[in-house]
C-alpha positions in Angstrom: 3.0 26.7 -8.6 4.0 23.0 -8.4 4.1 20.6 -11.3 2.1 17.9 -9.5 -1.7 18.0 -9.2 -3.3 18.4 -5.8 -5.9 16.0 -4.3 -8.6 18.6 -5.0 -7.6 18.8 -8.7 -7.7 15.0 -8.8 -11.2 15.0 -7.3 -12.4 17.5 -9.9 -10.9 15.4 -12.6 -12.8 12.3 -11.4 -16.0 14.4 -11.2 -15.5 15.5 -14.8 -14.9 11.8 -15.8 -18.1 11.0 -14.0 -20.0 13.5 -16.0 -18.4 12.3 -19.3 -19.4 8.7 -18.6 -23.0 9.6 -19.4 -21.8 9.4 -23.0 -21.2 5.6 -22.6 -24.1 3.9 -24.6 -23.9 0.5 -22.9 -25.9 0.7 -19.7 -23.9 -2.0 -17.8 -20.5 -0.5 -18.8 -21.8 3.0 -17.9 -23.0 1.8 -14.5 -19.7 0.0 -13.8 -17.7 3.1 -14.7 -19.9 5.3 -12.6 -19.4 3.0 -9.6 -15.7 3.0 -10.2 -15.5 6.8 -10.3 -17.8 7.4 -7.4 -15.8 5.0 -5.3 -12.5 6.7 -6.3 -14.0 10.1 -5.4 -15.0 8.8 -2.0 -11.5 7.3 -1.4 -9.9 10.6 -2.5 -12.0 12.6 -0.1 -11.3 10.3 2.8 -7.5 10.4 2.0 -7.6 14.2 1.7 -9.4 14.5 5.1 -7.0 12.1 6.8 -4.0 13.9 5.3 -5.2 17.2 6.6 -5.9 15.8 10.1 -2.4 14.4 10.3 -0.9 17.7 9.2 -3.1 19.5 11.8 -1.7 17.4 14.7 1.9 17.9 13.4 2.5 14.4 12.0 4.1 14.1 8.6 1.6 12.0 6.5 4.3 11.0 4.0 6.5 9.4 6.7 3.5 7.3 7.8 3.0 6.1 4.2 6.7 5.3 3.9 6.6 3.3 7.2 3.5 1.3 5.9 5.4 0.5 2.7 8.3 -1.1 4.5 8.5 -4.8 4.5 7.3 -6.7 7.5 9.9 -8.3 9.7 9.8 -12.1 9.9 6.8 -13.3 11.8 6.9 -15.0 15.2 5.4 -18.1 13.5 8.4 -18.2 11.2 10.8 -18.0 14.1 8.9 -20.7 16.0 8.9 -23.0 13.0 12.6 -22.3 12.5 13.4 -23.3 16.1 11.3 -26.5 15.9 12.7 -27.7 12.6 16.2 -28.3 11.1 16.7 -24.7 10.5 18.3 -21.6 12.0 17.6 -17.9 12.3 19.6 -15.5 10.1 21.6 -13.1 12.2 21.5 -10.5 9.4 17.7 -10.3 8.6 16.0 -12.7 11.0 14.8 -15.0 8.2 14.9 -18.8 8.3 18.0 -20.6 7.2 17.2 -24.1 6.1 19.9 -26.6 7.3 20.3 -28.2 3.8 20.8 -24.8 2.1 23.3 -23.3 4.5 22.3 -19.8 3.6 19.4 -17.4 4.2 16.7 -17.6 1.5 15.6 -14.1 2.3 18.9 -12.1 2.2 21.4 -14.6 0.8 23.8 -14.4 3.7 25.6 -17.7 4.6 25.2 -19.1 8.1 
């Protein structure tokens, strides 16, 4: 058995928390907590279903999550503005090198 909890266990935990929030005496606070928990349960169910679908078609869901977490490359707009101003494109990371700086503000490499 693994040390980490499964999504199903997390959903059961959220459902138990939802039951426990009936003990909150303030109606507004209770309602807000119920909405939070119901929303979290729905998101966990959606995530669990997507994860299972990706596994079923042979994709590794964790690689997809890692790819989404990677920083975006410099945008085309940044490149266009670099070409039209007194700046240059960094050969190392593609960031904008301002002429007065002489180095890339993104990665620190000198031009």
